[in-house]
C-alpha positions in Angstrom: 52.7 60.0 -7.0 55.2 57.1 -7.7 58.5 57.3 -5.9 61.3 56.6 -8.3 64.2 57.3 -6.0 66.7 54.6 -5.0 67.2 53.5 -1.5 70.7 53.8 -0.1 71.2 50.1 -0.5 69.9 50.2 -4.1 72.1 53.2 -4.9 75.3 51.5 -3.5 74.5 48.3 -5.5 74.0 50.3 -8.7 77.2 52.2 -8.1 79.1 48.9 -7.9 77.5 47.7 -11.1 78.3 51.0 -12.9 81.9 50.8 -11.6 82.3 47.4 -13.2 80.7 48.5 -16.5 82.8 51.6 -16.7 86.0 49.6 -16.0 85.1 47.5 -19.1 84.5 50.6 -21.2 87.7 52.2 -20.0 89.7 49.1 -20.9 88.0 49.0 -24.4 88.8 52.6 -24.9 92.5 52.0 -23.9 92.7 49.2 -26.5 90.9 51.3 -29.1 93.3 54.2 -28.7 96.4 52.0 -27.8 97.2 54.1 -24.8 96.6 54.0 -21.0 93.4 55.3 -19.7 92.9 56.5 -16.1 89.3 56.4 -14.9 87.9 58.1 -11.8 85.1 56.4 -9.9 82.0 57.6 -11.8 79.4 59.6 -9.8 75.8 58.6 -10.4 72.5 60.2 -9.4 68.9 60.2 -10.5 67.6 63.6 -11.7 64.6 65.0 -13.4 65.3 65.6 -17.1 64.4 69.3 -17.0 67.3 69.8 -14.7 69.9 68.6 -17.2 70.2 71.4 -19.8 71.0 74.1 -17.2 73.4 71.8 -15.4 75.5 70.9 -18.4 75.2 74.4 -19.9 76.9 75.7 -16.7 79.5 73.0 -16.8 80.5 73.7 -20.4 80.2 77.4 -20.4 81.5 79.0 -23.7 82.8 75.6 -24.8 82.1 73.8 -28.0 80.5 70.5 -27.4 79.5 67.6 -29.6 76.5 65.6 -28.4 75.8 62.0 -29.7 72.8 59.9 -28.9 72.3 56.1 -28.9 69.0 54.4 -28.0 68.9 51.0 -26.2 66.2 48.4 -25.7 66.3 45.5 -23.2 64.0 42.9 -21.7 61.1 43.5 -19.2 60.9 47.3 -19.6 64.6 48.2 -19.4 65.1 50.8 -22.1 66.4 54.3 -22.7 68.8 56.6 -24.5 72.4 57.5 -23.8 73.8 60.9 -24.5 77.5 61.5 -24.8 78.8 65.0 -24.5 82.3 65.6 -25.7 84.6 68.6 -24.9 86.6 69.0 -28.0 90.1 69.8 -26.6 92.7 67.7 -28.3 90.1 66.0 -30.5 92.2 66.7 -33.6 95.2 64.9 -32.1 93.1 61.9 -31.2 91.6 61.8 -34.7 95.1 61.7 -36.2 96.1 59.0 -33.6 93.3 56.8 -34.9 94.0 57.6 -38.6 91.1 59.9 -39.3 91.7 62.9 -41.6 91.7 66.4 -40.0 88.3 67.8 -41.0 84.9 68.2 -39.4 83.3 65.2 -41.1 86.1 62.9 -40.0 85.9 64.3 -36.4 82.2 63.5 -36.3 82.8 60.0 -37.6 85.5 59.4 -35.0 83.3 60.6 -32.1 80.4 58.5 -33.4 82.7 55.5 -33.5 84.1 56.2 -30.0 80.5 56.7 -28.7 79.5 53.3 -30.1 82.5 51.6 -28.4 82.0 53.3 -25.0 78.2 53.1 -24.8 77.7 49.6 -26.0 80.6 48.3 -23.9 79.3 50.0 -20.8 75.6 48.9 -21.4 76.6 45.3 -22.2 78.6 45.2 -19.0 75.7 46.6 -17.1 73.1 44.3 -18.8 75.2 41.2 -18.0 75.2 42.0 -14.3 71.4 42.6 -14.4 70.9 39.3 -16.2 69.6 41.1 -19.2 70.5 42.0 -22.8 70.3 45.2 -24.8 69.9 45.9 -28.5 70.9 49.3 -29.9 69.9 51.9 -32.4 72.5 53.5 -34.6 74.3 56.4 -32.9 73.3 59.9 -34.2 74.8 63.3 -33.8 72.4 65.7 -32.1 74.8 68.7 -32.0 78.3 69.3 -33.4 80.7 71.9 -32.1 77.9 73.8 -30.6 78.0 76.3 -27.7 74.2 76.3 -27.5 73.8 72.5 -27.3 71.6 72.8 -24.1 68.6 73.6 -26.2 68.9 70.4 -28.2 69.6 68.5 -25.0 66.3 69.9 -23.6 64.4 68.9 -26.7 65.7 65.3 -26.4 65.4 65.0 -22.6 61.8 66.2 -22.5 60.7 62.9 -24.1 61.9 61.1 -21.0 60.8 61.3 -17.3 64.1 60.7 -15.6 67.9 60.7 -16.2 70.4 58.5 -14.5 73.3 60.9 -14.7 76.7 59.2 -14.9 79.6 61.6 -14.6 82.6 60.1 -16.5 86.1 61.6 -16.6 88.6 59.8 -18.9 92.2 60.8 -18.7 94.4 59.4 -21.4 98.1 59.1 -20.6 99.2 61.6 -23.3 96.0 63.5 -24.1 93.0 65.2 -22.4 89.8 63.5 -23.4 86.7 64.4 -21.4 83.1 63.3 -21.8 79.9 63.1 -19.9 77.5 60.2 -20.2 73.8 60.6 -19.5 71.3 57.8 -19.4 67.7 58.9 -20.1 65.2 56.4 -18.9 61.4 56.3 -18.4 59.9 55.8 -15.0 58.8 52.1 -15.7 62.5 51.3 -16.4 63.5 52.8 -13.1 60.9 50.7 -11.3 62.1 47.6 -13.1 65.7 48.4 -12.3 64.9 48.8 -8.6 63.3 45.4 -8.6 66.4 43.8 -10.2 68.7 45.6 -7.7 66.5 44.2 -4.8 66.9 40.7 -6.2 70.7 41.2 -6.4 70.8 42.4 -2.9 68.7 39.5 -1.6 71.1 37.0 -3.2 74.0 38.2 -0.9 
């Protein structure tokens, strides 16, 4: 059976790459919302996709969550899908801040726009450090204001072997804005990523 786990050195290297990419995404979000954004160091881990629904269902107990997906495709087997899960506290205030009207369709449009900004900025920053480039599918809403979103997450996740779970916590200066990012990736992409990380480590 193929071992997809990262070594300690590979994990540390990937953590640094993710930190840089998340810093770029945080800066882009701050400019997009015209406010300061405080970003905690994201925690990353490789998990089996069947573990995800229960984990996030427990995290977001009795909370309405909107879930947005965006597929990405890179060179030499690097591909996958990002899932953004949004807690909806203060989402109406942020919608007004950005000039969206106060209704469900505008809320969905706003979160789709923010997902595109965050995901493509993060992935572009990651790809550049990996000497790669990504193209993207259009973002799509998988679940909106749903307390039972875990079932839809399970349906999406089962198409993939592994998930690179990236826990993100954005804190805006004036508003609470929380989301989780999940990277769903096939096993061959993990193996390719490990090879690239080894090349980066060998260059030091």
